[in-house]
N, C-alpha and C positions, 0 to 999 in steps of 0.2 A: 526406978532402977532398971526395970525391964526395958524401957525405951532406950536408956543409955546403952545397955548391952546390945540391943538390936542395932542401934546406929553404929556401934563399934564393929559389929559383924559386917554391916554393909561396907564400912570403910575398909575392912580387911579384904572383902570381895573386890572392891574397886582397886585396891592396891595390887591384888593378884592379877586382875584384868589388865591393869596398866603395864605390868611386867610382860604380859603376852603381847600387848599392842606394840610395845617398844621393839619387839623382834620383827614387826612387820614394816618398820620404817625403811624406806628405800634409800633415802639420802642421809649421809653421815651428818649428824647435827653439829659436829665440831668438837674439839677437845674440851673447851670450857664448859659446854653443856654436858658433855659426858662426865666430866669431873663432878658437876652438880648432881647429876643423876646417881653417880657412884656414892657420893657423900650422903645424900638423902636416903638411899637404899640401906647403907650401913647403919645410919642413925635410926632408921625405922625398924631394922631387924635386930640390931645389937645394942642400940643406945649410944650414949656419948663415947667418943674415941678415948680409949685407954691404952692403945697399942704404943709400943716404944717408937720414937721418932726415927725414921730411916736415915741412913748416911747422907751427907750433903750432896754427894755425887750420884746418888741413886735417884735421878731426876723424876722418873715416872712414879715410883713408890712414894717419893717425898711429895709430889704434887697431889697424889691421892690422899695422903695423910693430912696435908695442909687443908684440903677441901673438907675432909671429914671433921677435923679438929675445929675448923672455923664455925661449925654449927653449935659448938658449946653444949649447953644443957637443953637444947631443943627437945621437947617431949616426943616420944616415938610416934604417937598418933598424929602430931603436927607434921612430922617428917613424912609420914605416909600420905597425908593430905597434899603436902607440897610436891611430893614425887608424882602423885596422881595428876595433879594440875599441870605440872611441867610436861608430862607425857601427853596429856590431852591437848595442850597447846601445840606440841610438835606435830601430832597427828592432824590437827585442824589446819595448820600452816601448810603441811604437805598436800592435804586434800584440796585446799583452795588453789594451790598452784597447778592442780591437775584437772580443774574444771574445763569444759569444752571451750576452746579458744585460747586458753592460757598456754597449755603445753603444745597446742597445735599452732604456735606463732608462725606466721608466714615466713618461709625461707629458713626455718630453724634447722641447724645441723645436728645430727645425732652423734652419740659417742663421747659426750663430755659430761663430767660430774661437777667440776669446780668452776667452770666458765660456761657462759651461754654464747653461742655463735649463731648469727643469722645473717642472711644476705637478702637485701631488699632495696629496690630503687638504686641499683648500682653501688650500694654501700655494704661492705661486710663489717658487721659490728661484733666486736669481741668484748663481752661484759664479764668482768671479774665477779664471781658469784659465791663468795663466802662471807656474806654480810655479818653473820654472827661472830666472825673472827676478823672483822674490819678488812676483809679481803686480803689478809696476810697470805703470802705465797708459800704453799707447801711444795714438797717434791713433786707430788702428782700434778699440782697446778702448773709448775714449771713445764712439765712435759706436755700438758694440754695446750698451753699457750704456744709452745714451739710448733706443735702439730697444727694448730689453728692458723699460725702465720704461714706455714708451708702450704696449706690448702688455699689460703687467701691469695698467696702469690700466684697461684695457677688458675683461680676461678675467674668469672667474668666481671667481677666488681671493678669499679674505677678507683675507689679510695677505700682505705681500711681505717676503722676507728676503734680505739680501746677506751673503755670507761669502766666505772665500778657500780655495783648494785648496792643500794643503801646509803648511809651517811658518809662513808669513806670512799675515796678513790682506791687507795691501797695502803695498808700499814707496813709494807715492806716484807722482808723475809719473815716467815713464821719461825720464831726462835725455837719452837719445838722440833724443827729440823735438826737442831743440835742436841736435843735431849732424848729423842725417841730412838736412839741408836746406842749400842754398847760402846763403852769407852774405847775399846780396841778397834772399833770400826770407824772411828773418826778420821783416821788417816786415809782409809779406803775411800770414804766419802769425799775428802778433800782432793784426792787424785782422780776422781771420776770426771771432773771437768764440766759439770753441769752448768756452772755459771759462765764458763768460757763459751760454750755452745749456745746458751740462752742469749747472751748479748750479741753473739755473731748473727743470730737470726734478725736482729734489729738493724745491724750494720748493713746486711746484705738485702734487706727487704726492698723489692723493686718498685713498689707503688707508693703514692703519697700516703703517709701514715700520720694519723691525727690523734692526739690525746684529748679526751673530753674529761677534764678533771673536776668531778662533781663534789669533792670534799677533800679532807686532809690526805696528803701523800707523804710517805715516809720511806727512807732508805733507797733501795734499788728502784722503786717506782718513781723517785725523783731524779736519780742520776741518769736513768734511761731517757729522760725527756729531751736531752741534748741530741738524741738520735731520731726524734720525731721531726716531721716537717712543719707541723703546726701544733700549738698547745693552747687550747681554750679552757679557761678556768672559771668556776663559780667564785663569787666574792667570799664564799664560806671556805674555800680551799686554803690550806697552808702547806708549806714545803719544808721538810725537816730531814736532815741526814746525820743522825746521832752516832756516827761510826766510832769516834774516839771514846764515847761513853760505853761502848760495847767491846772495846779492845780490837776493833776491826779497822778496815781501810776502805777508801773509795773504790767504786767499780762502775760499770756501765759507760766506760770511757770518760767519766766526769773529771778525772785528774788532768785530762787534756782539754776537753770541751768547755768545762765551766770557766776556767781562766780566759779562754778564747771568747766566750759568750759575754761574760760579765766583768772581766778584768781580774787580775790576780788578787787584789786586796779583798774584794767581796767573795771570790771563790774560796780564799783561805778562811774567811770568817765562817762560811757555810760548811766546808768540808773538813776543816781542822777543829773548829771550835763550836760546832753544832748549832749555829745560828738558824733559828726557824724564821722563814719568810712568810709574810702574808701574801695573798694573791696579788695585791697591788704592788708590793715590793718585788715579787718575782717577775711581774710584767715590766716594771721600771728597769730591772737589770737584764732584761732580754731573755729570760728563761721561759716566760709565758708570752704568747702572742697577743691575747686580749682577755680581759676580765669582764664578766657579765653579772648583773644582779641575780642573786640566787632564785628569786621569784620568777624570773623570765628566762633563766639560763637554758633549760632544755629546749624551750620553744624557739628562742633566737638562734642557738647553735645549730639545731637540726635543720632549720629552714636554710641556713647558710650551707650546711654540708650537702643537702639535697641539690642545691644549685651547683656546687663544686662537682658533684658526681655526674652532672649532665654534660660536663666538658669532655672533649675527645680523650678517650682512655690512653691511647698510645702516645699522644702528644705529651700528656702529663708524665707518663712513665719515662719517656725519653728525656724530658726536661729535668726530671729528678736525677737521672743518672749523670747529666751534665753538671748539675749543682753539687751532687754528693760523691760522684764516682772518683773524683780526683783525690779524695782523702781516704778512700776505703782501705788501702794498704796500711796507711798510718793508723787508722782506727783499729784494725785487727792487731797490729803490733802493740798498741796501747792496751787493748783488751787482754792480750796474752800476758803482758807484764803485770797488770792489775790483778789478774787471777792467780799468778804465781805468788804475789805478795799475800793475797787473801788466804791461800792454802797454808802459808806459814803462820798467818794470824790465827786461823781456826785451830791450829795444833798447839798454839802457845798457851801457857798458863795464864797469861794476862787476859786473853780472850775468854778462856774457860771461867775464870774468876768473875769477870764482868757479866757474863751470861747468868751465872749462879746468883750474883747480886741482884740482877734484874728480876729474876723469879722470886727471890726473897722479898724484894720491895713489893712486887705485885701481890704476893700472898698476904701481905699485911693491909692491903687496901680494903 
């Protein structure tokens, strides 16, 4: 009995230490991890959730309640243990990313939290770096990508590459962009024009821009591909634009470029009816330049990109302007029209209900 009490005391000490360690984390672990931490902490300190369920439109409180409720009758000591282990894992992961040589990656740019930017061998590489959220694009990430593109347009690199860290290339818009704001602020967000400005950065980008699609791509990360000059994909990649499922509409100039690239019938199937493409299908329909076996993907693609980056920089930029410049005015007009429709969609009950339904389905998984 004495040993049991002593071990419980140690567990309590570890639990309290984990709470202090959590405050020392420098990188935001992401909303899903924070919800787990919240739920485990509440379970450890208060036991099973007996609080009344928040209203359906109170997204933040409802997400917390769902996370806590999902733990059921998990004993408090077990919750303390799981909380401590989760914090320990986060600390270890952050420490390993800061070992000599990792943080000091050659050519790495400072000032980014959600992406990694480095310039080496005449290539500026922009890596979407929220792997715990499948590289979903938050408001902060939108701003960082735009900043990185602005800097890359002026630096000495020959080509610019965008890829993803982890198993996903990008899971599209972080739908918490729509839930972490008060209901009366939705209209303000819609009018700020972030999507308009974001897509414009791709339309106007002056250098060859290449997507290295290392895994599944969803939403805006797919629609933007029509604005890239080359798209290389792993055979593990998929391409999905579930706009109508979420009460939204196409963006990234895809309403114009997709029918032009792959024909109206296939574009309709993808943009209207949420058809998910394999990498091979996307390549067959012209959205992807070439597909590589996943086991050799990185090696083959980067060898090719290094060769491209050795070509004369000014010649490539001038040639891109000849190929792309003729349609810039049209693309900006399409972007403007798409964003006007999106603003209306974001403010519609149909879109709101679809997003609520998405989170309800997710909470049941």
